[in-house]
C-alpha positions in Angstrom: -0.2 -15.3 -17.7 -0.4 -18.3 -15.3 2.1 -16.7 -13.0 0.2 -13.4 -12.7 -3.1 -15.2 -11.9 -1.5 -17.2 -9.1 0.3 -14.0 -7.7 -2.9 -11.9 -7.9 -5.2 -14.6 -6.2 -2.5 -15.1 -3.5 -2.3 -11.3 -3.1 -6.2 -11.0 -2.6 -6.0 -13.6 0.1 -3.0 -12.3 2.0 -4.3 -8.6 1.7 -7.6 -9.8 3.3 -5.7 -11.5 6.1 -3.5 -8.6 6.6 -6.4 -6.2 6.9 -7.9 -8.3 9.5 -5.0 -7.3 11.7 -4.0 -3.9 10.5 -7.7 -2.7 10.6 -8.6 -4.3 13.9 -5.6 -2.9 15.9 -6.3 0.8 15.6 -9.9 0.2 16.2 -9.3 -1.7 19.4 -6.8 1.0 20.5 -9.4 3.8 19.9 -12.0 1.8 21.7 -9.9 1.3 24.7 -8.2 4.8 24.8 -10.7 7.1 23.0 -7.5 9.0 21.9 -6.9 10.0 18.2 -3.4 11.0 19.1 -2.6 7.5 20.3 -4.0 5.9 17.2 -1.7 8.2 15.1 1.3 7.1 17.3 0.5 3.5 16.9 0.1 3.9 13.1 3.7 5.4 13.2 4.9 2.5 15.3 3.3 0.0 12.8 5.4 1.4 10.0 8.8 2.2 11.8 10.0 -1.5 11.8 9.6 -1.7 8.1 11.7 1.4 7.5 14.5 -0.1 9.6 14.8 -3.3 7.5 14.4 -1.7 4.1 18.2 -1.2 3.4 18.3 -5.0 3.3 15.5 -5.8 1.0 16.9 -5.1 -2.4 20.2 -7.1 -1.6 18.2 -10.1 -0.4 15.8 -10.0 -3.4 18.5 -9.7 -6.0 20.7 -12.3 -4.2 18.1 -15.0 -3.3 15.3 -14.2 -5.8 12.0 -12.4 -5.5 10.1 -15.7 -5.2 12.3 -17.0 -2.4 12.0 -13.8 -0.4 8.2 -13.9 -0.9 8.0 -17.5 0.5 10.2 -16.5 3.6 7.9 -13.6 4.3 4.8 -15.9 4.2 6.5 -18.0 6.9 7.3 -15.0 9.0 3.6 -13.9 8.7 2.4 -17.4 9.9 4.7 -17.1 13.0 3.6 -13.5 13.6 -0.1 -14.7 13.7 0.8 -17.6 16.1 2.5 -15.0 18.4 -0.6 -12.9 18.1 -2.7 -15.7 19.3 -0.5 -16.3 22.3 -0.4 -12.5 23.2 -4.1 -12.3 22.9 -4.6 -15.2 25.2 -2.0 -14.2 27.8 -2.3 -10.4 28.1 -4.9 -7.6 28.6 -5.0 -3.9 29.1 -1.9 -1.8 28.1 0.3 -5.1 27.7 -2.4 -6.4 25.1 -2.4 -3.0 23.2 1.4 -2.8 23.0 1.7 -6.5 21.9 -0.9 -5.8 19.2 1.1 -2.8 17.9 4.2 -4.9 17.7 2.4 -7.8 15.9 0.9 -5.1 13.5 4.4 -3.7 12.9 5.6 -7.2 12.0 2.6 -7.5 9.6 3.3 -4.1 8.0 7.0 -5.0 7.7 6.1 -8.2 5.8 3.6 -6.4 3.6 6.3 -3.8 2.7 8.9 -6.5 1.9 6.3 -8.4 0.0 5.4 -5.4 -2.2 8.9 -5.0 -3.3 9.4 -8.7 -3.9 6.2 -9.0 -6.0 6.9 -5.7 -7.8 10.2 -7.2 -8.7 8.8 -10.7 -9.4 6.1 -9.6 -11.9 8.3 -8.2 -14.6 10.4 -11.4 -14.6 7.1 -13.6 -14.7 5.2 -12.1 -17.6 5.9 -11.1 -21.2 6.7 -7.3 -21.5 3.7 -6.8 -23.8 1.4 -8.1 -21.0 3.1 -6.0 -18.2 0.4 -3.1 -18.0 -2.5 -5.5 -17.9 -0.6 -7.7 -15.5 -0.1 -4.8 -13.1 -3.6 -3.8 -13.4 -4.8 -7.4 -12.5 -2.4 -7.5 -9.6 -3.6 -4.1 -8.2 -7.2 -5.3 -8.7 -6.5 -8.2 -6.4 -4.9 -5.8 -4.0 -8.0 -3.6 -3.9 -10.1 -6.7 -3.5 -8.2 -7.6 -0.4 -8.5 -4.0 0.9 -12.3 -4.1 0.1 -13.1 -7.5 1.9 -10.6 -7.3 4.7 -11.7 -4.3 6.5 -15.4 -5.1 5.9 -15.0 -8.7 7.3 -12.8 -7.4 10.2 -15.4 -4.8 11.2 -18.1 -7.5 11.3 -16.0 -10.2 13.0 -14.3 -7.9 15.6 -17.8 -7.4 17.0 -18.7 -11.0 17.5 -15.2 -12.9 17.9 -12.2 -12.2 20.0 -8.8 -11.0 18.5 -7.3 -14.4 18.8 -9.7 -15.9 16.2 -8.8 -13.1 13.8 -5.2 -14.1 14.1 -6.2 -17.8 13.7 -8.0 -17.0 10.3 -5.1 -14.9 9.2 -2.7 -17.8 10.1 -4.6 -20.2 7.9 -4.7 -17.6 5.0 -0.9 -16.9 5.0 -0.3 -20.7 5.1 -2.4 -21.0 1.9 -0.5 -18.2 0.2 2.8 -19.9 1.0 1.6 -23.0 -0.8 0.3 -21.0 -3.7 3.5 -19.0 -4.3 5.4 -22.2 -4.7 3.7 -22.7 -8.1 5.0 -19.4 -9.4 7.8 -20.0 -12.0 9.7 -16.8 -13.0 10.9 -16.8 -16.7 14.0 -14.9 -15.9 16.3 -14.4 -12.9 18.9 -11.9 -12.0 22.3 -12.2 -10.4 23.4 -9.8 -7.6 26.9 -8.5 -7.9 27.0 -6.5 -4.7 29.1 -7.7 -1.8 26.8 -6.5 1.0 23.4 -5.0 1.7 24.8 -1.5 2.3 26.6 -1.3 -1.0 23.4 -2.6 -2.6 21.4 0.0 -1.0 23.7 2.6 -2.0 23.8 1.4 -5.7 20.0 1.5 -5.8 19.9 5.0 -4.4 22.4 6.3 -7.0 20.6 4.7 -9.8 17.3 6.3 -8.7 18.6 9.9 -8.1 20.4 9.9 -11.4 17.2 9.3 -13.2 15.0 12.3 -13.2 12.0 10.2 -14.3 12.4 7.9 -11.3 12.8 10.9 -9.0 9.6 12.3 -10.2 7.6 9.0 -9.9 9.3 8.7 -6.4 8.2 12.2 -5.1 4.7 11.8 -6.4 4.2 8.3 -4.7 5.8 9.8 -1.4 3.3 12.7 -1.4 0.3 10.4 -2.2 1.4 8.0 0.6 1.5 11.0 3.1 -2.1 11.7 2.0 -3.3 8.1 2.3 -1.3 7.5 5.5 -3.3 10.5 7.1 -6.7 9.5 5.5 -6.3 5.7 6.4 -5.4 6.4 10.1 -8.2 9.0 10.6 -11.1 7.0 8.9 -12.1 5.3 12.1 -12.1 8.6 14.1 -14.1 10.5 11.3 -16.7 7.7 11.2 -17.0 7.2 15.0 -16.7 10.8 16.2 -17.4 13.0 13.2 -20.5 11.2 11.9 -21.5 9.3 15.1 -21.7 6.0 13.2 -20.5 2.4 14.3 -17.7 0.0 13.6 -19.3 -1.6 10.6 -19.6 1.6 8.8 -15.9 1.9 8.7 -15.6 -1.4 6.9 -18.4 -0.3 4.6 -16.7 3.0 3.7 -13.4 1.4 3.0 -15.2 -1.5 1.2 -17.0 1.1 -1.1 -13.7 2.8 -1.8 -12.0 -0.6 -2.7 -14.8 -1.5 -5.0 -14.4 1.9 -6.7 -10.7 1.2 -6.9 -11.4 -2.1 -8.7 -13.9 -0.7 -11.1 -11.2 2.1 -12.0 -8.5 -0.7 -12.5 -10.9 -2.6 -14.7 -11.7 0.6 -16.8 -7.7 1.0 -17.0 -7.3 -2.4 -18.4 -10.0 -1.7 -21.1 -8.7 1.8 -21.8 -5.1 0.4 -22.4 -6.5 -1.3 -25.5 -7.3 2.1 -26.9 -4.9 4.5 -25.3 -1.3 4.4 -24.3 -0.4 3.8 -20.6 1.3 7.3 -20.8 -1.9 9.0 -21.8 -3.8 7.4 -19.1 -1.0 8.5 -16.7 -1.6 12.1 -17.8 -5.3 11.8 -17.1 -4.5 10.7 -13.6 -2.0 13.4 -13.0 -4.5 16.0 -14.0 -7.3 14.5 -11.7 -5.2 13.9 -8.6 -4.9 17.4 -7.3 -8.6 18.2 -8.5 -9.8 15.1 -6.4 -7.8 16.4 -3.4 -9.5 19.9 -3.5 -13.0 18.3 -4.0 -12.3 16.1 -0.9 -11.1 19.0 1.2 -14.2 21.1 0.3 -16.9 18.5 0.6 -15.7 15.7 2.9 -17.5 17.1 6.0 -20.9 17.5 4.4 -22.2 13.9 5.2 -20.9 10.4 5.5 -22.3 9.7 2.0 -20.3 12.6 0.5 -17.2 11.6 2.5 -17.5 8.1 1.1 -17.8 9.3 -2.6 -14.9 11.8 -2.2 -12.7 9.1 -0.6 -13.7 6.6 -3.2 -12.8 9.2 -6.0 -9.3 9.5 -4.6 -8.8 5.9 -4.3 -9.9 5.3 -7.9 -7.5 8.0 -9.3 -4.6 7.0 -7.1 -5.0 3.2 -8.1 -5.1 4.1 -11.7 -2.0 6.2 -11.3 -0.2 3.3 -9.5 -0.8 1.2 -12.6 0.9 3.8 -14.8 3.7 4.3 -12.3 4.5 0.6 -11.8 4.4 0.0 -15.6 6.4 3.1 -16.7 9.1 3.2 -14.1 10.4 -0.3 -15.2 11.6 1.4 -18.4 14.2 3.4 -16.6 15.6 0.6 -14.3 18.4 -1.8 -15.5 17.0 -5.3 -15.3 19.9 -6.6 -13.2 19.2 -3.8 -10.6 15.5 -4.0 -10.5 15.4 -5.4 -6.9 17.8 -2.7 -5.4 16.3 0.2 -7.2 12.6 -0.8 -6.3 13.7 -1.2 -2.7 14.7 2.5 -2.7 11.6 3.5 -4.5 9.4 1.7 -2.0 11.5 2.9 0.9 10.9 6.4 -0.1 7.3 5.9 -0.8 6.4 3.9 2.3 8.4 6.2 4.7 5.6 8.8 4.0 3.0 6.4 5.6 4.1 7.1 9.2 4.3 10.9 8.4 0.6 10.6 7.5 0.1 9.0 11.1 2.1 11.7 12.6 0.0 14.4 11.0 -3.0 12.8 12.8 -1.3 12.7 16.1 -0.4 16.4 15.8 -3.5 17.7 14.2 -6.2 15.4 15.6 -9.0 18.0 15.4 -11.4 16.8 12.6 -12.1 20.4 11.5 -8.4 20.5 10.2 -8.9 17.6 7.7 -9.9 19.9 4.9 -6.9 22.1 5.4 -4.4 19.3 5.6 -5.8 17.6 2.4 -5.8 20.8 0.5 -2.1 21.6 1.4 -1.2 18.1 0.2 -3.2 18.6 -3.0 -1.5 21.9 -3.6 2.0 20.2 -3.3 0.8 17.4 -5.6 -0.4 20.1 -8.3 3.2 21.5 -8.4 4.8 18.0 -8.5 2.5 17.1 -11.3 3.5 20.1 -13.3 7.2 19.5 -12.6 6.9 15.9 -13.6 4.9 16.6 -16.7 7.7 18.9 -17.9 10.5 16.5 -16.7 8.9 13.1 -18.0 5.8 13.3 -19.9 6.8 15.6 -22.8 9.9 13.5 -23.1 7.9 10.1 -23.0 5.4 11.4 -25.6 8.3 12.6 -27.7 9.9 9.0 -27.6 6.5 7.6 -28.8 
């Protein structure tokens, strides 16, 4: 378990540092422009670069190893922070806003690539009997980063300039680079594909030929549309809808992240009593219910909004433990990198769609309708997935 502790600790640090940038950029854009639509478009821009490089990720991971790719990404993050410092010192006005979106896009690209690399690295770094608990620990560290990062960023952005946020992130990413050198995978794979395109096509074929993987992918895609929309609209809801201040944004996200960590802790304990498949069934049942509750009550008060947002976070994080643990069963070990690349590509392509929803439907009164429609879609996907996977999985048990 030494490897997963190193990975999880590094994950918490790099997520805090990433949130410094990704949280601050839309907040600065909204302050300067007071336009929800521009915030939504900036969110789309942040995710577009990642989608362009995705076809190459699986090939690189399977060819050079998940650990080596993780180390390279850490170096790119350090360079991005250095560029961010230069841009913050040299530019102002629209030039600064555009450069911040570009730097945030680089950060998002690195985050997406690292997600695939770490998702591939964990099964090769721990015993299979510890996989579910390892995934829970890793996601807890993710949530810790999502909790501390926005909270610190909301506080720091009020008292220090953006170049200092980049400086802190640069130090954090340098530390993570050093830590990842101490991870030693127990197994490695050999890529037999001749080029990235054939690797991408092979991964796509393996995914679509598996009904189980298709179901997991569709669920994650729809959940990411939901969270892409909610994440991009949180600053606007807090500042405009509830007339609160910047620090409240960090507090709301922090409370949601704490709730997610508590949920993941409970999942780790529950896995000692129940199978991970049974836990997944509970999550599938709860997801559409939580969406409808959020749609109905989110506008009542900032307290109710925070509680509903946190409830969604808990359920989705618990579902992710199930999804990350269970989908490995349906992927050949030698093709893990290329298949997970397609899986993440499909899932993360939903994030800019969520931002696009905000740019098109920027009226806060429409939040309930949008979330309820996504909740309805999730309900049908859950029913389909249960019939396609869960009865089969339980039968195997």
